[in-house]
C-alpha positions in Angstrom: -26.5 10.8 19.0 -24.6 13.8 17.6 -22.7 14.1 20.9 -21.9 10.4 20.8 -20.6 10.7 17.3 -18.4 13.6 18.1 -16.9 11.7 21.1 -16.4 8.7 19.0 -14.6 10.7 16.3 -12.3 12.3 19.0 -11.4 8.9 20.4 -10.6 7.6 16.9 -8.4 10.5 16.0 -6.3 9.9 19.1 -5.9 6.2 18.2 -5.1 7.1 14.6 -2.3 9.6 15.6 -0.6 7.7 18.3 -0.3 4.1 17.1 1.8 2.9 14.2 1.7 -0.4 12.4 4.2 -0.9 9.6 1.5 -2.1 7.1 0.4 1.5 6.6 3.8 2.5 5.5 4.2 -0.5 3.2 1.0 -0.2 1.2 1.2 3.6 1.1 4.7 3.3 -0.3 3.4 1.0 -3.0 0.4 3.3 -3.7 2.7 6.3 -4.0 3.9 5.0 -7.4 0.5 6.1 -8.8 1.6 9.7 -8.5 4.7 8.8 -10.6 2.6 7.4 -13.4 2.8 3.7 -12.6 -0.4 1.9 -13.7 0.4 -1.8 -13.1 1.8 -1.8 -9.6 2.0 -5.6 -9.6 4.5 -5.9 -12.5 6.3 -2.8 -11.4 7.1 -4.0 -7.9 8.3 -7.4 -9.1 10.4 -6.0 -12.0 12.0 -3.4 -9.8 12.3 -5.4 -6.6 16.1 -5.2 -6.5 16.2 -1.4 -6.5 13.2 -0.7 -4.1 13.8 -0.1 -0.4 10.6 -1.9 0.6 10.4 -5.1 -1.4 7.0 -6.6 -0.4 4.5 -7.3 -3.2 1.2 -5.6 -3.5 -1.3 -8.2 -2.1 -4.5 -6.2 -2.5 -6.9 -5.9 -5.5 -6.4 -3.0 -7.9 -9.0 -0.6 -6.5 -7.0 -0.4 -3.2 -4.0 0.8 -5.2 -5.9 3.4 -7.1 -8.0 4.7 -4.2 -4.9 5.0 -1.9 -2.7 6.4 -4.6 -5.4 8.9 -5.7 -5.9 10.0 -2.2 -2.2 10.5 -1.7 -2.1 12.7 -4.8 -4.9 14.9 -3.5 -3.4 15.4 0.0 0.2 15.7 -1.2 0.4 19.4 -0.4 -0.6 18.7 3.2 1.7 15.7 3.6 4.7 17.8 2.5 7.9 17.2 0.5 9.4 14.8 3.0 6.6 12.3 3.0 7.8 10.2 0.1 11.3 10.1 1.6 9.8 8.9 4.9 7.8 6.2 3.0 10.8 4.9 1.2 13.0 4.8 4.2 13.3 1.1 5.2 15.5 1.7 8.3 13.9 0.4 11.5 14.2 3.7 13.2 12.8 5.8 10.3 9.4 6.0 12.0 10.7 8.2 14.9 13.2 10.2 12.8 10.6 12.4 11.1 8.8 14.9 13.3 5.9 14.9 10.9 5.0 11.2 11.6 1.9 12.0 13.6 0.7 14.2 10.8 1.3 11.5 8.3 -0.6 8.9 10.4 -3.6 11.2 10.9 -3.9 12.1 7.2 -3.3 8.5 6.0 -6.0 7.1 8.3 -8.5 9.9 7.7 -10.3 7.9 4.9 -10.8 5.1 7.4 -12.6 7.5 9.7 -15.0 8.5 6.9 -15.8 4.9 6.2 -16.0 4.0 9.9 -18.7 6.6 10.5 -20.5 5.6 7.3 -20.6 2.0 8.6 -22.2 3.3 11.9 -25.0 4.8 9.8 -25.3 1.7 7.6 -25.8 -0.7 10.5 -28.7 1.5 11.6 -30.5 0.8 8.3 -30.8 -2.9 9.2 -33.5 -2.0 11.8 -36.9 -0.4 11.6 -37.4 0.8 15.1 -35.6 3.8 16.6 -34.4 1.9 19.7 -32.6 -0.8 17.8 -31.1 1.8 15.4 -29.6 3.7 18.3 -28.3 0.4 19.8 -26.6 -0.6 16.6 -25.1 2.9 16.1 -23.8 3.1 19.6 -22.5 -0.5 19.7 -20.5 0.1 16.5 -19.0 3.4 17.7 -18.2 2.4 21.3 -17.3 -1.3 21.3 -13.6 -1.6 22.2 -12.6 -3.9 19.3 -13.3 -2.2 16.0 -11.4 1.0 16.7 -8.3 -1.1 17.4 -8.7 -3.1 14.2 -9.1 0.0 12.1 -6.8 2.7 13.6 -4.2 0.7 15.6 -3.6 -1.9 13.0 -4.2 0.5 10.0 -6.7 -1.9 8.5 -7.1 -1.0 4.8 -9.7 -3.8 4.5 -12.3 -1.3 5.6 -13.0 -0.3 2.0 -14.2 -3.8 1.2 -16.0 -4.1 4.5 -18.1 -1.0 3.9 -19.1 -2.1 0.4 -19.9 -5.6 1.6 -22.1 -4.2 4.4 -23.9 -2.0 1.8 -24.4 -5.1 -0.3 -26.2 -6.9 2.5 -28.4 -3.8 3.0 -29.6 -4.3 -0.6 -30.1 -8.0 0.2 -32.4 -7.0 3.0 -34.3 -4.8 0.5 -34.5 -7.7 -1.9 -32.4 -5.9 -4.5 -30.1 -8.8 -5.2 -28.6 -7.6 -8.4 -27.4 -4.4 -6.8 -26.0 -6.5 -3.9 -24.1 -8.7 -6.4 -22.6 -5.6 -8.1 -21.4 -4.3 -4.8 -19.9 -7.7 -3.9 -18.0 -7.6 -7.1 -16.9 -4.0 -6.4 -15.8 -4.9 -2.9 -13.6 -7.7 -4.3 -11.9 -5.0 -6.4 -10.4 -3.9 -3.0 -9.9 -7.3 -1.4 -10.6 -10.9 -2.6 -12.6 -12.2 0.4 -16.1 -10.9 -0.7 -16.0 -13.5 -3.5 -16.6 -16.1 -0.9 -20.2 -15.0 -0.8 -20.8 -15.8 -4.5 -22.2 -19.4 -3.8 -24.7 -17.9 -1.4 -25.9 -15.3 -3.9 -26.6 -18.3 -6.2 -28.9 -19.8 -3.6 -30.8 -16.6 -3.2 -32.0 -16.5 -6.8 -35.7 -17.6 -7.4 -35.1 -19.1 -10.8 -32.1 -21.0 -12.3 -31.6 -18.0 -14.7 -31.5 -15.6 -11.8 -29.3 -17.8 -9.7 -26.7 -18.0 -12.5 -27.0 -14.3 -13.1 -26.4 -13.4 -9.4 -23.6 -15.8 -9.2 -21.7 -14.6 -12.3 -22.2 -10.9 -11.8 -19.6 -10.4 -8.9 -17.1 -12.5 -10.8 -17.7 -10.5 -14.0 -17.2 -7.2 -12.1 -14.1 -8.5 -10.5 -12.8 -9.7 -13.9 -13.4 -6.3 -15.4 -11.5 -4.6 -12.6 -8.6 -6.9 -12.7 -8.4 -7.7 -16.5 -5.9 -4.8 -17.3 -3.6 -6.2 -14.6 -3.9 -9.9 -15.2 -0.4 -11.3 -15.5 1.9 -13.7 -13.7 2.8 -10.8 -11.4 -0.8 -10.2 -10.5 -1.5 -13.8 -9.9 1.6 -14.2 -7.8 1.0 -11.1 -5.8 -2.7 -10.8 -5.3 -4.3 -14.1 -6.1 -2.0 -16.8 -4.7 0.1 -14.9 -2.3 0.6 -16.4 1.2 -1.8 -14.0 2.8 -4.5 -14.4 0.1 -4.5 -18.2 0.2 -4.1 -18.6 4.0 -7.8 -19.1 4.2 -7.4 -22.3 2.2 -4.3 -23.6 4.0 -5.7 -25.8 6.7 -6.3 -29.3 5.3 -6.0 -33.0 6.3 -4.6 -35.9 4.3 -7.1 -38.6 3.0 -4.4 -40.8 1.5 -2.5 -41.0 -1.8 -1.5 -37.4 -1.6 -5.2 -36.3 -1.5 -6.4 -33.6 0.9 -9.6 -32.1 2.2 -9.4 -28.3 2.5 -11.1 -27.5 5.8 -12.4 -24.0 4.9 -13.8 -25.2 1.5 -15.5 -28.1 3.3 -17.1 -25.7 5.8 -18.3 -23.3 3.0 -19.7 -26.3 1.1 -21.6 -27.5 4.0 -23.2 -24.1 4.6 -23.9 -23.7 0.9 -25.7 -27.1 0.6 -27.5 -26.4 3.8 -28.8 -23.1 2.5 -29.6 -24.5 -0.9 -31.3 -27.8 0.0 -32.2 -28.0 3.7 -33.2 -24.5 4.9 -33.9 -22.4 1.8 -35.3 -19.5 3.8 -32.1 -19.2 5.9 -30.9 -15.6 6.3 -27.9 -14.8 4.0 -26.5 -12.7 6.7 -26.4 -15.7 9.1 -24.7 -17.8 6.4 -22.2 -15.1 5.7 -21.3 -14.8 9.4 -21.2 -18.6 9.6 -18.6 -18.7 6.8 -16.2 -16.6 8.8 -16.9 -18.3 12.1 -15.7 -21.5 10.6 -12.8 -19.9 8.7 -11.5 -18.2 11.8 -11.9 -21.5 13.7 -9.7 -23.5 11.4 -7.2 -21.1 10.0 -4.2 -19.2 11.2 -6.0 -15.9 10.7 -4.6 -12.4 10.4 -6.0 -9.9 13.0 -7.1 -7.7 10.1 -9.6 -10.4 9.0 -11.7 -9.8 12.1 -12.9 -6.6 10.7 -14.6 -8.5 7.9 -17.1 -9.9 10.4 -17.4 -6.9 12.8 -20.4 -4.9 11.5 -22.4 -8.1 11.0 -21.7 -9.1 14.6 -23.0 -5.8 15.7 -26.2 -6.3 13.7 -26.7 -9.8 15.1 -26.0 -8.8 18.7 -28.8 -6.2 18.4 -31.1 -8.7 16.7 -30.2 -11.6 19.0 -29.3 -10.1 22.4 -29.5 -13.5 24.1 -26.3 -14.4 22.2 -24.4 -11.3 23.3 -22.3 -13.0 25.9 -21.3 -15.8 23.5 -20.3 -13.2 20.9 -18.3 -11.3 23.5 -16.4 -14.4 24.7 -15.5 -15.5 21.1 -14.4 -11.9 20.2 -12.1 -11.8 23.2 -10.6 -15.2 22.2 -10.2 -14.0 18.6 -8.2 -11.0 19.8 -6.2 -12.9 22.3 -4.8 -15.4 19.8 -3.0 -12.9 17.5 -1.6 -11.1 20.6 0.3 -14.4 21.2 1.8 -14.5 17.7 5.6 -14.1 17.4 5.1 -10.6 16.0 6.2 -7.4 17.8 3.6 -5.3 15.9 0.8 -7.2 17.6 1.6 -5.5 20.9 4.7 -3.4 22.0 5.9 -2.6 18.5 2.8 -0.5 18.0 4.3 2.1 20.4 7.6 2.6 18.7 6.4 5.7 17.0 7.4 7.4 20.2 10.8 5.8 20.6 12.9 2.8 19.5 13.3 2.0 23.2 10.0 0.1 22.9 12.0 -2.4 20.8 13.6 -3.5 24.1 10.3 -4.5 25.7 9.5 -8.2 25.6 6.4 -9.4 23.7 3.8 -11.6 25.3 5.2 -14.4 23.2 8.7 -14.0 24.6 7.4 -13.6 28.2 5.3 -16.8 27.9 8.2 -18.7 26.4 9.9 -18.6 29.8 7.4 -20.9 31.4 5.1 -22.3 28.7 5.0 -23.1 25.0 3.2 -20.1 23.3 2.2 -22.2 20.4 0.5 -24.7 22.6 -1.5 -21.9 24.3 -2.5 -20.6 20.9 -3.7 -24.0 20.0 -5.7 -24.3 23.2 -7.4 -20.9 22.7 -8.0 -21.6 19.0 -9.7 -24.9 19.9 -12.0 -23.2 22.4 -12.7 -20.5 19.7 -13.6 -23.3 17.3 -15.9 -25.0 19.7 -17.7 -21.8 20.6 -18.0 -20.8 17.0 -19.7 -24.0 16.0 -22.2 -23.6 18.9 -22.8 -20.0 17.9 -23.4 -21.1 14.3 -25.8 -23.7 15.4 -27.8 -21.1 17.4 -27.9 -18.7 14.5 -29.1 -21.3 12.0 -31.6 -23.0 14.2 -33.4 -20.0 15.7 -34.1 -17.9 12.7 -35.7 -14.6 13.5 -33.8 -12.2 11.3 
């Protein structure tokens, strides 16, 4: 296992160094203001938008800002004097102009490597026998999907993912209060763990415990965000387009009324776990939430990481479902590749040369003979159908 771990680390370092997604530059530019004494990044970015070179708002929860900014302050001597200039340069060819770009990418992604390896050891703890531990460890490290999500797309969501996974480990150990604290802490990095709050409520044995478990994550999130709560914070982190995309799909029921599909799906799972199958695994319900969200939302590729370690656990627990998991994973990756976004494909290579800007994207190639949006719809429909079947299998053959 030591040899496997070393090989996995080498492969990850290569991906980290040689692929560039612009998100890593954006959120590190924003986090760099912590070194300059900026405490409330949300208000600062909106108040100074006209003078900033990168004008995006900070869409993450406060702990992401402080962890990334604090890490930058620690490694500043290694990054060098030109790093902040590189971050602030909004020109399209700024990535290839600085010869230190590969060093920047390696150092900025290094915390992801630490958490990635930690997740490999965490997934082992969901099993008691050595064989399954090794299967989970190996599957996490050597599946082809998670390294791409983490290192190619520079997925900062890994902070919340690691904490959420740790929370479920405490759920397994029946330490629900610790799990609820970790869910609240994870939401301090990214909002999505709060979707689990209703299911923590169902896990309580008494009404008092149910209320306590349900309110604890919200209270922790409230304490983390209270110093920043303002119109700027609400606009940037709570109701931004990316944060609310989960709740966008809806259908009209007349008189301007709508049903929000994702909330409908979560409600069905909540009432199922609360009133029909009270012994249902919380892990299955958690996976079910995202199977349904990804089925009925225009999801961001980074969101797939939210589900990844739990999929590894379930594949080891339920090997009969491995092929269904694999098919759905391939579909879930294929859909974002067809988005009208260069940085889903060829744009990831422009760290070497701006000549990659001349390459056509899969979207533009497909446009010559078929409607890419129509193909996305076809793939998404198949993904939805398969996800519903997978959820049925998970909920009706409980052995976890």
